[in-house]
C-alpha angles and dihedrals in degrees: 000000000000112000114227121229121231088255091055090052092051093047089049089061094042093116090056094056119099123219095268095049091044090053091049090050093051092049091049092050090048092052092048091049091050091049092050092047090051091050093048092048093058093050112106092220121080117243125198126178116200131189123224091278094054094255115148106241095171136013132170123222095265091048092053091046094051095051095037096244111159116229090229090066091054119187127315090080123131112250088215087063098039098043112007095178092053092044092052090049089055091049095246091136092060127098119263091251092066114083113232119225113268095223128022121196114169146130118235140177116233125190100195132105082000137337107281141151114232132189109218125206114177129172132172118253106244116227094007094158108354137017092255116035133164118243092244090058097043126104119242135229112208124194116196121197120189106226097166094113092046090051091048092049092049092048091048091048091051091048092049091050090048092050091045091052092049091048092050090050092048092047090050092050092046091049092050090049090050094060098059090041090057090049092049091048092052093049092046090053091049089050090049092053090048091053092047091054091053094037118164134176096239118129091233093056091049091052090048091050092049093049091047091050091051091049091052092050092049092049090050090049091052090047090052091050092052092047092053091043092055091047090052100049101036107091112235130180109254115251098222115214135147108285132184106216092200091059091047091053092047090051091053092047089051090052090051095041095108093050092045091052093047090057093037091235116164124209122217107199116188118182110186110206130341125350113296103242122176144151110269147125104273097207093047093048089049088054090053094054093039090057098041096045089044090055091049090052091050092049098055133065127238118290092030136127136239119202122208115191122189120193136166127225132176095269104018147036106223126206120187122193109198127190130173095213136119095310126209125283114249094243091053100050093084090051097054094098094044115112114261095004111137139148093198121104091226099028124123098202098230102093099088092037088058090047091053093049094048093047091049092049089053092051090250136123136234124200135179128210114182141162118197110246094011108065145261138270117203111195119200117190117194123188112253119254109278094029116115114261120202133208117212107214116238119223 
């Protein structure tokens, strides 16, 4: 037997109520409705109530926000018009002969009013109009949960784990390459000493000695590359000390002076205000500028200019490295920080990934603005001295 609600009991005695009691009942119902609406409006999930025709008869604030329904329009709007993707998911675009699903639990991507992932939970309202009603004629209650941030966190976690796995693999390969290189270097040096002991003036011996010397230098160069590679990709906790960014940049420019002169590249360094001092790991910050300035040098032709602008804001010290080189194609900008992505013929694809990791570990930001054929601006934002830096632990 169907159990009657208190409201059903009151409505059943409606004819027996006098004008005063009827007025009190209406006021009481109005207060209860207002209370329920207030409660529903503070709920973080969106709530939509639809009639059998798919018309929105009630929506809370979050529900209207998620589907982009303006408050001025109010309710009594077709869901098929307000949110077509959601309406189709609920089967509201189907003919009346087709039975709609009784319960819908699904995650969907919507693009209006903004790109978001929503978890949908929809159930028919039992006894909407009669005691026994078919599913196709029932109203629907829809609960919308915004899971965009959860999706983003999961995607970021997967990406971090993927990058970490790649880095571990690369470090393992580099380490394994380092062992035989050391062995080759030792044996080459022994061979060189042996030749020096039995040194003769023959042309053949001189050629052998020269070739051996070149082989030793190349092995040492490869060993140096692997050592720097391992330092770059192995995550280390920053050793925060007071650092003058201007001095760091000048040190990197001094290291690259020979290469800059050979290509006749001029540097325009503009420091606005007092020296940019902050708390950072000097060696890691040097790595950042070494990679970014190196990329700018590779992007431009001979007889060109690189601009470095330093400015100070309330929260950050900002450094912009500007080149007017080849630029980056639009479809490649989002891939710049991906491991092993490079458009250079001799690039290894880890430079900007390392920059991104170091900046993140210092609580900073790195951004890229580029136009293919016009040039690139790399913006580095460092937290001001005294601001809290954070280190994101690497797994």
